[in-house]
C-alpha positions in Angstrom: -88.7 -70.2 -54.0 -90.1 -67.9 -52.0 -93.1 -67.4 -54.5 -93.8 -71.3 -54.3 -93.4 -71.3 -50.5 -95.7 -68.4 -50.1 -98.4 -70.1 -52.1 -98.2 -73.1 -50.1 -98.4 -71.3 -46.8 -101.3 -69.4 -48.1 -103.0 -72.8 -49.2 -102.5 -74.2 -45.9 -104.1 -71.3 -44.4 -107.1 -71.4 -46.5 -107.4 -75.1 -45.8 -107.6 -74.6 -42.0 -110.0 -72.0 -42.2 -112.4 -74.3 -44.3 -111.8 -77.1 -42.0 -112.7 -74.8 -39.1 -115.8 -73.8 -40.6 -116.9 -77.4 -41.2 -116.2 -78.7 -37.5 -118.3 -75.8 -36.2 -121.9 -77.1 -36.4 -121.6 -79.8 -33.7 -121.8 -77.1 -30.8 -124.5 -75.5 -32.4 -126.6 -78.6 -32.3 -125.7 -79.0 -28.6 -126.9 -75.6 -28.1 -130.3 -76.6 -30.0 -130.7 -79.5 -27.6 -130.2 -77.2 -24.5 -132.8 -74.8 -26.0 -135.1 -77.5 -27.1 -135.1 -79.0 -23.3 -135.1 -75.6 -22.1 -138.6 -75.4 -23.9 -139.7 -78.5 -22.2 -139.1 -77.1 -18.4 -142.6 -75.4 -18.3 -144.5 -78.5 -19.0 -142.7 -80.2 -16.2 -143.7 -77.3 -14.0 -147.3 -77.4 -15.0 -147.4 -81.1 -14.3 -146.4 -81.0 -10.6 -149.3 -81.8 -8.0 -150.6 -78.8 -6.4 -149.7 -77.8 -2.9 -151.5 -79.5 0.1 -152.7 -76.4 1.3 -154.5 -75.3 -2.1 -158.1 -74.7 -1.9 -160.6 -77.1 -3.5 -163.2 -75.8 -5.4 -165.5 -78.9 -5.5 -168.6 -78.4 -3.4 -168.4 -81.9 -2.3 -165.1 -81.2 -0.2 -166.9 -79.8 2.7 -169.1 -83.0 2.6 -166.1 -85.1 2.4 -164.6 -83.5 5.3 -167.4 -84.6 7.6 -166.7 -88.4 7.0 -163.2 -88.7 8.1 -164.8 -90.6 11.3 -166.3 -93.2 8.7 -162.9 -94.3 7.5 -162.2 -95.6 10.9 -165.6 -96.6 12.2 -166.6 -100.0 11.4 -169.8 -100.0 13.5 -172.8 -97.6 14.1 -172.6 -98.6 17.8 -169.2 -96.8 18.0 -169.5 -93.4 19.9 -170.1 -90.5 17.6 -170.5 -92.5 14.5 -174.2 -91.9 14.2 -173.5 -88.1 14.8 -171.2 -88.3 12.1 -173.5 -90.2 9.7 -176.4 -87.4 10.7 -174.1 -84.7 9.9 -173.1 -86.1 6.4 -176.4 -87.2 5.2 -177.7 -83.6 6.0 -174.9 -82.0 4.1 -175.2 -84.5 0.9 -178.9 -84.5 0.6 -180.7 -81.3 1.4 -184.2 -83.4 1.0 -183.3 -86.2 3.5 -182.0 -83.5 5.9 -185.9 -82.3 5.9 -187.0 -86.0 6.6 -184.3 -86.4 9.1 -185.8 -83.0 11.1 -189.3 -84.4 10.7 -188.3 -88.0 12.4 -188.6 -87.9 16.1 -187.6 -91.6 16.6 -184.1 -92.7 17.6 -182.3 -94.7 14.9 -182.5 -98.3 16.0 -179.2 -99.2 14.5 -177.3 -97.2 17.1 -178.8 -98.6 20.1 -177.4 -101.7 21.9 -178.5 -105.2 21.0 -181.6 -106.6 22.9 -179.2 -109.0 24.7 -175.5 -108.8 25.1 -175.3 -112.6 24.5 -176.7 -112.8 21.2 -174.1 -114.1 19.2 -173.9 -114.0 15.3 -175.2 -117.5 15.2 -178.2 -116.8 17.5 -178.7 -114.0 15.3 -178.7 -115.6 11.9 -180.9 -118.6 13.4 -183.3 -116.1 14.5 -183.4 -114.6 11.2 -184.2 -117.9 9.6 -187.2 -118.7 11.8 -188.7 -115.2 11.2 -188.4 -115.6 7.4 -191.7 -115.0 5.8 -193.8 -114.9 9.0 -195.7 -112.2 10.8 -194.1 -111.2 13.9 -196.4 -113.0 16.5 -196.3 -116.2 14.5 -192.6 -116.4 14.3 -192.3 -115.4 17.9 -194.5 -118.3 19.0 -192.4 -120.8 16.9 -189.1 -119.5 18.4 -190.5 -119.7 22.0 -191.5 -123.5 21.4 -188.1 -124.1 19.8 -186.3 -122.6 23.0 -188.6 -124.4 25.5 -187.4 -127.5 24.1 -183.9 -127.0 23.2 -182.7 -123.7 24.9 -181.6 -122.9 28.3 -183.3 -120.7 31.1 -181.4 -117.6 32.0 -183.0 -117.9 35.4 -183.0 -121.5 36.6 -185.5 -120.3 39.2 -188.1 -120.2 36.4 -187.7 -123.7 35.7 -191.1 -124.5 37.4 -193.0 -122.5 35.0 -191.9 -124.9 32.1 -194.2 -127.3 33.8 -197.0 -124.7 34.4 -197.0 -123.7 30.4 -199.5 -125.4 28.6 -200.6 -125.3 25.1 -203.5 -123.0 25.7 -203.3 -119.5 27.0 -200.6 -117.1 27.3 -197.1 -118.2 28.1 -195.7 -117.4 31.5 -192.2 -117.2 29.9 -190.8 -115.4 26.9 -188.1 -115.9 24.3 -185.8 -113.5 26.6 -185.9 -116.1 29.2 -183.7 -118.6 27.2 -180.4 -118.8 25.9 -180.4 -120.2 22.1 -178.5 -123.6 22.0 -175.2 -123.4 20.7 -173.8 -124.5 17.2 -172.6 -128.1 18.2 -176.4 -129.0 19.6 -178.1 -127.4 16.8 -176.1 -129.0 14.2 -177.1 -132.5 16.0 -180.7 -131.9 16.0 -182.9 -134.2 13.9 -184.8 -132.3 11.2 -188.1 -134.2 11.7 -187.9 -133.5 15.4 -187.4 -130.1 15.1 -190.5 -129.8 12.8 -192.6 -130.5 15.8 -192.1 -127.1 17.2 -193.6 -125.4 14.2 -190.6 -124.9 11.7 -191.1 -126.3 8.1 -188.8 -128.7 6.7 -186.7 -126.3 5.1 -186.3 -123.9 7.8 -185.1 -126.8 10.3 -182.6 -127.8 7.3 -181.6 -124.0 7.0 -180.8 -123.5 10.9 -178.9 -126.9 10.8 -176.9 -125.6 7.9 -176.1 -122.3 9.9 -175.0 -124.3 12.9 -172.6 -126.6 10.9 -170.7 -123.5 9.5 -170.3 -122.1 13.1 -169.6 -125.7 14.5 -166.7 -126.5 12.0 -165.1 -123.3 12.2 -165.9 -121.5 8.8 -167.6 -118.8 10.6 -167.3 -117.3 14.0 -168.2 -113.8 15.5 -164.6 -112.9 15.1 -164.2 -113.8 11.7 -167.5 -112.1 10.7 -166.2 -108.9 12.7 -162.9 -109.0 11.0 -164.4 -109.1 7.4 -165.6 -106.3 5.2 -168.9 -105.8 4.2 -168.7 -107.6 0.6 -166.7 -110.6 2.0 -168.9 -110.9 5.0 -172.0 -110.9 2.7 -170.5 -113.5 0.3 -169.8 -115.9 3.3 -173.5 -115.5 4.6 -175.3 -116.0 1.4 -173.2 -119.2 0.7 -175.4 -120.6 3.5 -178.2 -122.5 2.4 -181.6 -120.4 3.5 -179.3 -117.1 3.7 -180.4 -114.7 1.0 -179.0 -111.4 0.3 -181.8 -109.6 2.0 -181.1 -111.7 5.4 -177.4 -111.0 4.8 -178.1 -107.4 4.5 -180.3 -107.2 7.7 -177.7 -108.9 9.7 -174.7 -106.6 8.5 -177.0 -103.5 9.3 -178.6 -104.7 12.6 -176.0 -107.1 14.4 -172.9 -106.2 12.9 -174.2 -102.6 12.9 -172.3 -101.8 9.6 -172.9 -98.2 8.5 -172.7 -98.4 4.7 -174.9 -101.2 3.7 -177.7 -100.5 1.0 -180.4 -103.3 0.9 -181.5 -103.1 -2.9 -183.8 -106.2 -2.5 -186.0 -104.5 0.3 -189.3 -103.6 -1.5 -190.2 -100.7 1.1 -186.7 -99.1 0.4 -187.0 -99.5 -3.3 -190.3 -97.7 -3.2 -189.1 -95.1 -0.8 -186.0 -94.2 -2.7 -188.3 -93.9 -6.3 -190.4 -91.4 -4.2 -187.6 -89.6 -2.5 -185.6 -89.2 -5.7 -188.6 -88.7 -8.0 -188.1 -91.8 -10.2 -190.3 -94.2 -11.4 -191.2 -97.5 -9.7 -191.8 -100.7 -11.5 -191.7 -104.3 -11.4 -188.0 -104.1 -12.6 -187.1 -100.8 -11.5 -185.2 -99.4 -10.0 -182.4 -102.0 -10.7 -179.8 -102.7 -8.2 -177.5 -100.7 -10.2 -179.6 -97.5 -10.4 -180.3 -97.7 -6.5 -176.5 -97.7 -5.9 -176.0 -94.9 -8.2 -179.0 -92.6 -6.4 -177.6 -93.6 -3.0 -173.9 -92.6 -3.9 -174.2 -89.1 -2.0 -175.2 -91.2 1.0 -172.0 -93.1 1.3 -170.4 -94.2 3.6 -173.4 -94.0 5.6 -176.2 -95.7 3.7 -177.4 -97.9 6.2 -178.4 -94.8 8.2 -180.1 -93.5 5.2 -181.7 -96.7 4.7 -183.3 -96.6 8.1 -184.6 -93.0 7.1 -186.2 -94.4 3.9 -188.1 -97.0 5.9 -189.6 -94.2 7.9 -190.6 -92.6 4.5 -192.0 -95.7 3.4 -194.2 -95.8 6.4 -195.4 -92.2 5.8 -196.2 -93.2 2.1 -198.3 -96.2 3.2 -200.2 -94.4 5.8 -201.0 -91.7 3.3 -202.1 -94.1 0.6 
């Protein structure tokens, strides 16, 4: 009996040991998982963003630091914007810095408008009248238009209207008149307007501009609140307003700092000379000009003004 009982106890003990050995791998798997998780920790650490105080190796960082004002300045008329623009352009383009040093003129984009009462509507209508005309011819047509439809700024000069004849120099200038408002221009008869020297299409164009302002589609406030691209799209949607006219309006009336008029022939030629790329009928393309001017951002309008100065120099030498 004792022998049989002892044998059973030995058998039970052996079975228990075997069971223990079979049950132990599970903790080992958990340990392996912990070790695997631990092995991933360095990857997580590497993926962390660098501290804000870390020095940036890119040489463009110094240039970017000079454009902080441009992020908030929407107009070149804002104090300090022109200075910030020139600092940025000097740092971004060494060759342009030399041109800036050689230029004695003051960038006209930073100057106040000729008249404080010039509205967006008036500016656009004047642009249409001046399209594809020499300055003196356009000014003569504008003066005739203002004499007929405008209002004298100084009523005391009214007698001069009677003295002004068709021959000889006028005693009055365009500055003596206020441009008629959108409602008045929208109501004008196109054939009647042609009598002052405007062509059929231009008469229709200024009426189209007037209609947009008269019905509230556009206004000084709405255009001022729009971004460059949005304002440009709203303007070129008007019959008679092309991209070049829209660009000039953005630069000189709204005084936007980052406009690049890629359709301007003088700017295209000057940029080719400046960057040493060939000029042709179809080159540079819009996309190529945008890429070339990328270092000038966000002050491409000011760089464009200097390209006009360069274009004048090229013309004088040729």
